[in-house]
C-alpha angles and dihedrals in degrees: 000000000000121000090248092053091049090051091051089053090049091054092056116106113262115208122168111249121237098273095185089058100046107031099070090054092049091050092051094045093049092046091052092064100030096098092052093050090047094050094045096035085228124157113250097233093161089060091059092047087054090049090049092050089049089053092239102123092083095037095130099032117117114276092228088063094049098269128126095242092213118188123240097265090053092046090049089055092054096045092049092052093048094046092049087062102036121351099198088061089051093050093055089044092052091055089052092048094049092053094046094046093051101040095097092051094054110085094195094071112098112224094242091055092050089052093047098047094046094039093054091048089056098041101045109358101264111185129209134194140164118252105207114138119092134189097248101029100043115195113003090218087080092059135250137109123286117248089218108100130203108204117202114228133166091259096045142284120327111207125198129173147084128265125194132198089029100175114220091005101156093043100046123108093189133038121195099205117204106219145140127245122241093242119128085249099034125220118221125209148094127313117199110229127178110231095231094056113127114260097042120118126182113208110199098226100140110119102145139164094241141014086032093166094061096092090221093171133155116274118202123200118199113185091320112186120221130167119269093246091059089081092101108185114352111177136183113267109277096021118136113269113268095239128122116258092254094058096089093054093046092049095046094047099044097042095049091043088067092062094040087057091050089053091050091052088051091049092051092050090048093052091049091048094050092046093051102035109098113179113207093235091054100043091207140061120291088239091078092066116097091221092064094039090055092047093052089047089054090051092049089052091056091048091049089054089051092051092051092048094048095045092047093050092044090056089055096248096133132068127232096275091045093049089058089049088053090056091050096046097044092048094048092046090051092051091048091052093054093044090052090051090052092051090052097049105040116187096001089059092053099047119102088227087076127053098231096088089051091050088052093052092046097047092054089065089070091081095063097061121101125287095046121203099256091053092045095051095043091051091049091050092049090050091051093052092044090053090048092052090049092054092047090051092051091049091052093055 
């Protein structure tokens, strides 16, 4: 898209659609094809066309650029509805929302690139995601330098390297490639790369237990040329990440909301199963038995806790350490819900003819997202002891 076209898109009025009217239909439509995409590990392209038509692909983008600039509670509502139907779609969408929501707070983005990325999302559904994980390094949240190198040349940056677990790979228009410069003291950050740039190869390696429709394949860069101003936010090694202060809460809430929604879909299937299953020796539905009533009540209690946690965090009522704890707690509660449902249903819950086993595989993926539980709990413990030492110091004065 040209700069002029992007500006015309940005000038269009941006009114939030009637979410209560459109979200139930999207959930049902996405759920209807989820099993096929899971079985085939095929990307749900039709889901994203539906989201584009519903004007939801630029939900969190700045209003001045043509987006809807939705707040976190509104975005949570959309992500939960999408994930309840098909969670791989929601994961790709969350990555889009996080980039769009943070673009104004990241000083390294040139104005013309902001306009282009957001304008193309509005006009024809262009998707963006960060490519960070590498074969040798693993997740960058654990520290270390990327092996992917951006080499400065007179005509632009030349990028070479391999990224793995690149969510949405085949459907993305834009990659934000985490790399290091070739300077004697390298800078580390993101380079904006258009997916159709020569030298990029997508190797379809994704064959995962869960979220099989996410197209999280390997992406290989071989001397890929990008303009010099596409180095978005290179920082000295060890510098704080160039994200706005709100980014951690947005990431924690939206990522964990995916898995909470999976658990809710599992819960709904379980209730329907127990209400309709009538063993011959009982002569009535399993739902009349106190054992199953108690178990469903237990599940609903966990989901209530999740809703309170997510809503509280979305309103901004938690700090950085607590937002990470929300991600940990919501994810673990979601996994527990689905595991309880499996224990209650036995073989019917494990058959591929029913969705519960798919929900189980999908919900387990929640544990791999940054921040991971050991980091979250260690950070919370350190914060607790630091606060204690501070109080002791004040008391001694």
